[in-house]
C-alpha positions in Angstrom: 93.4 106.4 153.1 89.6 105.5 153.2 88.7 108.7 155.1 90.4 110.9 152.6 88.8 109.0 149.7 85.4 109.5 151.2 86.0 113.2 152.0 87.1 113.8 148.4 84.1 111.9 147.0 81.8 114.0 149.2 83.3 117.2 147.9 82.8 116.0 144.3 79.1 115.3 145.1 78.7 118.7 146.7 80.3 120.3 143.6 77.9 118.3 141.4 74.9 119.6 143.4 76.0 123.2 143.1 76.5 122.6 139.3 73.0 121.2 139.0 71.4 124.0 140.9 73.4 126.5 138.8 72.3 124.6 135.6 75.9 123.9 134.7 74.9 120.7 132.9 78.3 120.4 131.3 79.8 119.5 134.6 81.9 116.3 134.2 79.4 113.5 134.9 82.2 110.9 135.1 83.6 112.6 138.2 80.2 112.1 139.9 80.1 108.4 138.8 83.6 107.9 140.3 82.6 109.6 143.5 79.5 107.5 143.8 81.5 104.4 143.3 84.0 105.4 146.0 81.2 106.2 148.5 79.6 102.8 147.8 83.0 101.1 148.3 83.6 102.7 151.7 80.0 102.2 153.0 78.7 105.7 152.7 75.5 104.6 151.1 73.5 107.7 151.9 75.8 110.0 150.0 76.2 107.4 147.3 72.4 107.5 146.9 72.5 111.3 146.9 75.0 111.2 144.0 72.7 108.8 142.1 69.8 111.1 142.5 71.8 114.1 141.3 72.7 112.1 138.2 69.1 111.2 137.6 68.0 114.9 137.9 70.7 115.9 135.4 69.6 113.2 133.0 66.0 114.3 133.3 66.9 117.9 132.5 68.5 116.9 129.2 65.8 114.4 128.3 67.7 111.2 128.6 64.9 109.2 130.2 66.1 105.7 129.6 69.4 106.4 131.3 67.6 108.2 134.2 65.3 105.2 134.7 68.2 102.8 134.6 70.1 104.7 137.3 67.0 105.1 139.5 66.2 101.4 139.3 69.5 100.7 141.0 68.7 102.9 144.0 66.9 101.3 146.9 64.7 103.9 148.6 63.8 101.8 151.7 66.8 102.6 153.9 66.9 106.3 152.9 66.1 109.0 155.5 63.0 111.2 154.8 64.8 114.0 152.9 66.6 111.5 150.6 63.4 109.5 150.2 61.5 112.6 149.1 64.2 113.3 146.5 64.0 109.7 145.3 60.2 109.9 144.9 60.4 113.2 143.1 62.7 111.6 140.6 60.3 108.7 140.2 57.4 111.1 139.6 59.5 113.1 137.1 60.2 110.1 135.0 56.6 108.9 135.2 55.2 112.3 134.2 57.5 112.4 131.2 56.4 108.9 130.3 52.7 109.9 130.5 52.1 107.6 133.5 50.1 109.8 135.8 48.9 107.2 138.2 52.4 106.1 139.3 53.4 109.8 139.3 50.7 110.6 141.8 51.7 107.7 144.0 55.3 108.8 144.0 54.3 112.4 144.8 52.3 111.2 147.8 55.3 109.4 149.1 57.4 112.5 148.4 55.0 114.7 150.2 54.8 112.4 153.3 58.6 112.2 153.4 59.2 115.9 152.9 56.8 116.8 155.8 58.6 114.3 158.1 61.9 115.9 157.1 60.4 119.3 157.9 62.4 121.1 155.2 60.3 124.0 153.8 62.2 124.1 150.5 61.7 120.4 149.9 58.0 120.6 150.8 57.6 123.5 148.3 59.4 121.5 145.6 57.0 118.6 146.0 54.0 120.9 145.9 55.3 122.5 142.8 55.7 119.1 141.1 52.2 118.1 142.2 50.8 121.2 140.7 52.1 120.2 137.3 49.5 117.5 137.3 46.7 120.0 137.9 47.5 122.6 135.3 47.1 122.4 131.5 50.0 120.5 129.8 48.7 120.9 126.2 45.9 122.2 124.0 43.5 119.9 122.1 42.3 121.3 118.8 39.4 119.5 117.1 36.6 120.6 114.7 37.4 124.2 115.3 37.4 124.0 119.0 40.3 124.4 121.4 40.5 122.9 124.9 43.2 123.0 127.5 44.0 119.4 128.7 45.8 118.0 131.7 48.6 115.5 131.5 46.2 112.8 132.6 43.9 113.7 129.7 46.9 113.6 127.3 47.7 110.1 128.7 44.1 109.0 128.0 44.5 110.0 124.3 46.9 107.1 123.9 43.9 104.8 123.8 41.8 107.1 121.6 40.6 105.8 118.2 41.1 109.2 116.8 43.8 110.3 114.4 46.2 112.3 116.6 48.4 115.0 115.1 51.1 115.5 117.8 52.7 118.9 117.6 55.1 118.1 120.5 56.8 115.4 118.5 55.8 116.3 114.9 54.1 112.9 114.4 50.7 111.4 113.5 49.3 108.4 115.4 46.3 106.2 114.9 45.3 102.6 115.1 48.7 101.5 116.4 50.6 103.3 113.6 52.9 106.2 114.2 54.3 108.3 111.4 57.0 110.8 112.3 57.5 114.0 110.3 60.1 115.4 112.7 62.6 115.8 109.8 59.9 117.1 107.4 58.7 120.4 108.9 56.9 121.5 105.7 54.9 118.3 105.5 54.0 118.5 109.2 52.8 122.1 108.8 50.5 121.0 106.0 49.3 117.9 108.0 48.6 120.0 111.0 46.7 122.7 109.1 44.5 120.1 107.4 43.9 118.4 110.7 42.9 121.7 112.4 40.3 122.3 109.7 38.9 118.8 109.5 36.3 117.8 108.5 36.4 121.0 106.4 38.9 121.9 103.7 41.8 124.4 103.7 42.3 126.9 100.8 45.5 126.7 98.8 46.4 130.2 99.9 46.2 129.3 103.6 48.3 126.1 103.1 50.9 128.2 101.3 51.0 130.7 104.2 51.2 128.1 106.9 53.8 125.8 105.2 55.9 128.3 103.2 55.3 131.6 104.9 54.1 133.2 101.7 51.4 135.8 102.0 50.2 135.3 98.4 50.0 132.0 96.6 51.6 132.7 93.2 52.1 130.1 90.5 55.5 129.0 91.9 53.9 128.5 95.4 51.0 126.5 93.9 53.5 124.3 92.0 55.5 123.7 95.2 52.3 123.0 97.1 51.2 120.3 94.6 54.6 118.6 95.1 54.5 118.7 98.9 50.9 117.6 99.0 51.9 114.6 96.9 54.7 113.8 99.3 52.4 114.1 102.3 49.9 111.8 100.6 52.6 109.2 100.3 53.7 109.6 103.9 50.2 109.5 105.4 48.9 106.6 103.2 48.6 104.2 106.2 46.5 106.6 108.2 44.7 109.1 105.9 44.2 110.3 102.4 44.2 113.9 101.1 41.5 114.9 98.7 41.4 117.9 96.5 38.4 120.2 96.7 37.3 123.2 94.7 39.1 125.6 97.1 42.0 123.5 98.4 42.5 120.2 100.2 40.9 118.2 102.9 42.1 115.4 105.2 40.3 112.0 105.0 41.1 109.5 107.8 41.0 105.9 106.7 39.6 104.4 109.9 39.5 107.1 112.6 36.2 108.9 113.1 37.8 112.0 114.6 41.0 114.1 114.0 42.6 115.9 116.9 45.7 118.1 117.2 47.7 118.0 120.4 49.5 121.3 120.6 51.8 123.0 123.1 50.0 125.2 125.7 51.9 128.2 124.4 53.4 128.4 120.9 55.8 130.9 119.7 59.1 130.9 117.9 61.3 130.2 120.8 58.9 128.2 122.9 61.4 125.4 123.7 63.8 127.9 125.3 61.0 129.5 127.4 59.8 126.0 128.4 63.2 125.2 130.0 63.4 128.6 131.7 59.9 128.2 133.1 61.3 126.1 135.9 62.3 129.3 137.6 66.0 128.4 137.8 68.9 130.4 136.3 70.3 128.7 133.2 73.5 129.3 131.3 73.2 129.4 127.5 75.5 126.3 127.3 73.2 124.4 129.6 70.2 125.4 127.5 72.0 124.2 124.4 72.8 120.9 126.0 69.2 120.3 127.1 67.8 121.3 123.7 70.4 119.3 121.7 71.4 122.3 119.7 74.3 124.7 119.4 75.0 127.4 122.0 75.0 130.1 119.3 71.5 129.1 118.2 70.4 129.4 121.8 72.0 132.9 122.1 70.2 134.0 119.0 66.9 132.9 120.5 67.6 134.6 123.9 68.4 138.0 122.3 64.8 138.7 121.0 63.3 137.1 124.1 65.3 139.5 126.2 64.3 142.5 124.0 60.6 141.5 124.4 61.1 141.3 128.2 60.3 137.6 128.4 63.7 136.6 129.8 66.3 138.4 131.8 69.9 137.8 132.5 72.5 138.6 135.2 76.3 138.1 135.3 78.8 138.4 132.5 80.8 136.0 130.3 80.7 132.4 131.4 78.9 133.5 134.6 76.0 134.9 132.7 72.6 133.2 133.6 69.2 133.5 132.1 65.8 133.1 133.8 62.1 133.9 133.6 59.2 133.5 136.0 56.9 130.5 135.3 54.0 131.1 132.9 51.0 131.3 135.1 48.3 128.7 134.5 50.4 126.3 132.4 52.8 123.5 133.3 56.1 123.4 131.5 56.1 121.7 128.1 59.1 119.7 129.3 56.5 117.3 130.9 56.3 115.9 127.4 59.8 115.4 126.0 59.7 111.7 125.5 58.3 109.8 122.5 54.7 108.8 123.0 53.9 105.1 123.0 52.8 103.7 119.7 49.1 103.0 119.9 
């Protein structure tokens, strides 16, 4: 019976929307795909589009941008009513911001704002304004030659064409002259590279390098020996972009072609910054949803939430599987999730 099939599919879409709002990201995505297909088959294109937008929003939350972009490309916004059109443009803007494409993001947000006002839905209007505000608040910190400046997403985008050597603390990589070197799997090497970059053009003492890379307060002989080994490894990794020279007190970074060195750092850095960044959207998250979005284990997330709760930075309600975590947004900063995708090379 077509009517029953459509009714069942609409119920599945409604359940998916509730799951998304509740940050139940483990909800079966295949059920939503099947519902969307059924709605398309029976001519309910509006609810089929709504299902597609729900899928895109879920994919954005877990950082799967290529898939989100693919789904969105298959949705035609032209016949959508204003509320659905606003949702579509918000998704377009979300992908663009995460791709560091601020111009198309602004254009999409203008469409979304226009459609939301026509729809006259206060919650939707507020959502568009919140998304727009993300472009006007600092998304990162730029550290160079001992100075630290907050930078907007647009300014981060402009750095892609910079001739400087960029040390990217979002992705644990170094970029310059069209070359990208990832140290995501080498945290000690990245810590050394970042410390040297922050001090450039000056040098860094061996004691400070030991403290930043190994957590040791005092550089004993074993620390010094390990530092020599790791500096050798870092030299080999960075050879296309920079050299590392020994000085009387320590080491200094020597870019091969770049005339400046800049560190792109998160606006707020602390041990569990990634968890706080997700919670900064103001929604209530389950620990399982946080784990899925972060690509880590649920127990690891729970271990992170415990000290954050003790420090009063997050709060929970509910018990067992119904337990949810949330925190108010950090005033003056946009969420670091605006930068989850790999930056373009060069």
